[in-house]
C-alpha positions in Angstrom: -26.8 80.2 58.2 -28.7 81.2 55.1 -26.1 79.6 52.9 -26.2 76.4 55.0 -30.0 76.2 54.9 -30.0 76.6 51.2 -27.4 73.8 50.8 -29.6 71.4 52.8 -32.7 72.3 50.7 -30.7 71.8 47.5 -29.6 68.3 48.7 -33.2 67.4 49.3 -34.3 68.7 45.9 -31.5 66.9 44.2 -32.5 63.5 45.5 -36.2 64.1 44.6 -35.2 65.2 41.1 -32.7 62.3 40.7 -35.3 59.7 41.7 -37.7 61.2 39.1 -34.9 60.9 36.5 -34.3 57.3 37.4 -38.0 56.6 37.1 -38.0 58.3 33.7 -35.1 56.1 32.5 -37.0 53.0 33.6 -40.1 54.2 31.7 -37.9 54.9 28.6 -36.5 51.4 28.5 -39.8 49.6 29.2 -41.9 51.9 27.1 -43.6 49.0 25.4 -45.4 48.3 28.7 -47.1 51.7 28.4 -49.1 50.7 25.3 -52.7 51.7 25.9 -51.8 53.5 29.1 -53.1 57.0 29.8 -50.4 59.7 29.7 -51.9 61.2 32.8 -51.2 58.0 34.8 -47.5 58.2 33.8 -47.3 61.8 34.9 -49.2 61.2 38.1 -46.8 58.4 39.0 -44.1 61.0 39.6 -46.4 62.8 42.0 -47.7 59.7 43.8 -44.1 58.4 44.2 -43.1 61.3 46.4 -44.0 59.8 49.8 -41.8 56.7 49.3 -39.1 58.8 47.6 -39.0 61.1 50.6 -39.0 58.2 53.0 -35.8 56.9 51.3 -34.3 60.4 51.2 -34.8 60.7 54.9 -32.8 57.5 55.5 -30.0 58.9 53.3 -30.2 62.2 55.2 -29.2 60.4 58.4 -25.6 60.6 57.1 -26.0 64.2 56.2 -26.9 64.9 59.9 -23.4 63.6 60.9 -21.8 65.9 58.3 -23.9 68.9 59.5 -22.7 68.3 63.1 -19.1 68.1 61.8 -19.5 71.4 59.9 -20.7 73.2 63.0 -17.9 71.8 65.1 -15.3 72.8 62.6 -16.7 75.2 59.9 -14.5 75.1 56.8 -14.9 75.1 53.0 -13.6 71.5 52.7 -17.0 70.3 54.0 -18.3 71.2 50.5 -16.1 68.4 49.1 -17.2 66.0 51.9 -20.9 66.6 50.9 -20.1 66.1 47.2 -18.0 62.9 47.8 -20.7 61.5 50.2 -23.4 62.1 47.7 -21.5 60.4 44.9 -20.7 57.4 47.2 -24.5 57.1 47.8 -25.3 57.5 44.1 -23.1 54.7 42.9 -24.8 51.7 44.6 -28.3 53.3 44.0 -27.5 53.7 40.4 -26.4 50.0 40.2 -29.6 48.9 41.9 -31.8 50.9 39.5 -29.8 49.5 36.5 -30.3 46.0 37.8 -34.0 46.7 38.3 -34.3 47.7 34.6 -32.7 44.5 33.4 -34.5 42.1 35.9 -37.9 43.5 35.2 -37.8 41.9 31.7 -37.6 38.4 33.4 -39.2 38.8 36.7 -41.9 41.4 35.8 -41.7 42.6 39.4 -39.5 45.1 41.2 -36.1 44.0 42.3 -36.4 42.3 45.7 -34.4 40.3 48.3 -33.9 37.2 46.0 -31.3 39.1 44.1 -29.0 38.6 47.1 -29.7 34.9 47.2 -28.6 34.7 43.5 -25.5 36.8 44.3 -24.4 34.1 46.8 -23.2 32.4 43.7 -21.6 35.3 41.8 -20.9 33.3 38.7 -24.6 32.4 38.3 -25.8 35.8 37.1 -23.0 36.1 34.6 -23.6 32.6 33.2 -27.3 33.3 32.6 -27.0 36.9 31.5 -27.1 37.6 27.7 -24.9 40.1 26.0 -28.0 42.3 25.8 -28.6 42.1 29.5 -25.0 43.2 30.2 -25.1 46.0 27.7 -28.4 47.3 29.0 -27.2 47.1 32.6 -24.0 49.1 32.1 -25.7 51.6 29.8 -28.5 52.2 32.3 -25.9 52.6 35.1 -23.9 55.1 33.1 -27.0 57.1 32.2 -28.2 57.1 35.8 -24.9 58.3 37.2 -24.0 60.8 34.4 -27.5 62.3 34.5 -27.4 62.5 38.2 -23.9 64.1 38.3 -24.9 66.7 35.7 -28.0 67.7 37.7 -26.0 67.8 40.9 -23.1 69.9 39.6 -25.3 72.1 37.5 -28.1 72.9 39.9 -27.5 71.5 43.4 -23.9 71.7 44.2 -23.5 72.6 47.9 -22.0 75.9 48.8 -20.8 76.5 52.4 -19.2 79.5 53.9 -17.0 79.9 57.0 -18.9 81.7 59.7 -17.4 83.3 62.8 -18.8 82.4 66.3 -17.5 80.8 69.5 -17.0 77.0 69.6 -19.6 76.6 72.4 -22.2 78.5 70.3 -21.4 76.5 67.2 -21.6 73.2 69.0 -24.9 74.2 70.6 -26.4 75.2 67.3 -25.1 72.1 65.6 -26.4 69.8 68.3 -29.8 71.5 68.2 -30.1 71.3 64.4 -29.0 67.6 64.5 -31.5 66.6 67.1 -34.4 68.5 65.3 -33.2 67.0 62.0 -33.1 63.5 63.5 -36.7 63.9 64.7 -37.9 65.2 61.3 -36.0 62.4 59.4 -37.5 59.7 61.7 -41.0 61.0 60.9 -40.1 61.2 57.2 -38.8 57.6 57.2 -42.2 56.2 58.3 -44.1 58.6 56.0 -45.7 60.8 58.7 -47.1 60.6 62.2 -50.1 58.4 61.3 -50.5 55.1 63.3 -49.5 52.8 60.3 -46.2 53.5 58.6 -46.0 54.1 54.8 -46.0 51.0 52.5 -46.1 50.2 48.8 -49.9 50.3 48.8 -49.7 54.0 49.9 -48.4 55.1 46.5 -50.2 52.6 44.2 -53.0 54.5 42.4 -53.4 53.1 38.9 -55.3 50.1 37.5 -52.1 49.4 35.5 -49.8 47.2 37.6 -46.7 48.4 35.6 -47.4 52.0 36.5 -47.7 51.0 40.2 -44.5 49.1 40.0 -42.6 52.1 38.6 -44.2 54.4 41.2 -42.8 52.4 44.1 -39.3 53.5 44.9 -36.9 50.8 43.9 -34.5 51.3 46.8 -37.4 51.4 49.3 -38.9 48.2 47.8 -35.6 46.3 48.0 -34.8 47.4 51.5 -38.3 46.5 52.7 -38.2 43.2 51.0 -34.8 42.3 52.6 -36.0 43.2 56.1 -39.2 41.2 55.7 -37.4 38.1 54.4 -34.2 38.0 56.5 -35.0 34.4 57.6 -35.1 33.3 53.9 -31.4 34.0 53.4 -30.2 31.1 55.5 -33.2 28.8 55.8 -36.3 27.7 54.0 -39.1 30.1 55.1 -41.7 27.3 54.5 -40.4 25.0 57.2 -42.5 25.3 60.3 -41.6 22.1 62.1 -39.0 19.4 62.2 -39.1 16.4 59.9 -39.6 14.1 62.9 -42.7 16.1 64.0 -44.1 16.2 60.5 -43.6 12.4 60.1 -45.4 11.8 63.4 -48.4 13.9 62.3 -48.6 12.1 58.9 -48.3 8.7 60.5 -51.0 9.5 63.0 -53.4 10.4 60.1 -52.8 7.0 58.4 -53.1 4.8 61.5 -55.8 2.2 61.2 -58.5 2.3 63.8 
């Protein structure tokens, strides 16, 4: 159990460290935006970012809960490989999103949001408008994100699991108990605590510099929140509040002569 607990803690620390690394890469590329900025603000952004980072990590940990239950049902060393492969599979799309955020910030000057998926409805469009520099920066950032993350993971946070001996009923009972408790903790972490109002972007914004605040907000959290808040915008115009016929009737009534 001690080895298992250490593995879970290491997974948590890895994601915190990797999100810090991704934030550092973003700062490094957009360093020109830091002109005239206090160094303390840059350093504090890593601290203030923790609540949203942990909120995202709790979402990712929902999958780890399934793995934990599987490990207790059938304890074997191959679960180490399952943890590793699962983590890498999560890292790849996140690395792509962060790389895209680095490139898009040059043009949008805001965090990547739901409109990226609207653009991707026409896959050829981004490639036609992207310059060679954009493509190079995107793939370079992606490689740096993944290679840096994998180095940290294998060097400091690689999971180690042992095969413990106990009856199946006891293993299943402990696994179910840990899964249920973990699900409760993860649910609280997702919303940022037990306070009445869930966590939001404004919860981590602390600087008078909008760029610092943008970098402080977790990119994955911002994108997910943006998609959820704008689901209707994917298939319809969000500014249409009535039918054309109803709108015409209202306009005609305004111009009727008395």
